[in-house]
Structure formats: structure tokens, C-alpha cells
C-alpha positions in Angstrom: 127.0 19.6 82.0 124.3 20.0 79.4 122.7 16.8 80.7 122.6 18.1 84.2 120.9 21.4 83.1 118.4 19.3 81.1 117.7 17.2 84.2 117.1 20.2 86.4 114.7 21.7 83.9 112.8 18.4 83.7 112.5 18.1 87.5 111.2 21.6 88.2 109.9 23.7 85.3 107.6 25.9 87.5 110.6 26.8 89.7 112.6 27.7 86.6 109.9 30.1 85.5 109.9 31.8 88.9 113.6 32.1 88.8 113.5 33.7 85.4 110.9 36.2 86.6 113.1 37.0 89.6 116.2 37.5 87.5 114.3 39.8 85.1 113.0 41.8 88.1 116.6 42.1 89.4 117.8 43.4 86.0 115.0 46.0 85.9 115.9 47.2 89.4 119.6 47.4 88.5 118.9 49.4 85.3 116.5 51.8 87.2 119.1 52.2 90.0 121.8 53.0 87.5 119.7 55.6 85.6 118.2 57.2 88.7 121.0 59.6 89.4 120.7 60.9 85.8 117.0 61.7 86.3 117.4 63.7 89.5 
């Protein structure tokens, strides 16, 4: 399994960065959405 992950990273490092940015944006939206009722 580790070899497969390593191969995916080697094939497309720019896509991996975009995926990480997208995942971080989703986490921020989730946290904002969860805290929004407390702010209103």
C-alpha cells in the first residue's frame, strides 16, 4: 500500500498539492459552518 501511495505522489505532485488545498478549504468551510450558529 505504501508503494502505491509513493507511486501516485511521484506521478502527479502538482495534482496532490491542489487536492491538499481543496481538502484544507473544505475543512475551513466545515469549521465555519459549525461555528456559524453560535455567532448569530
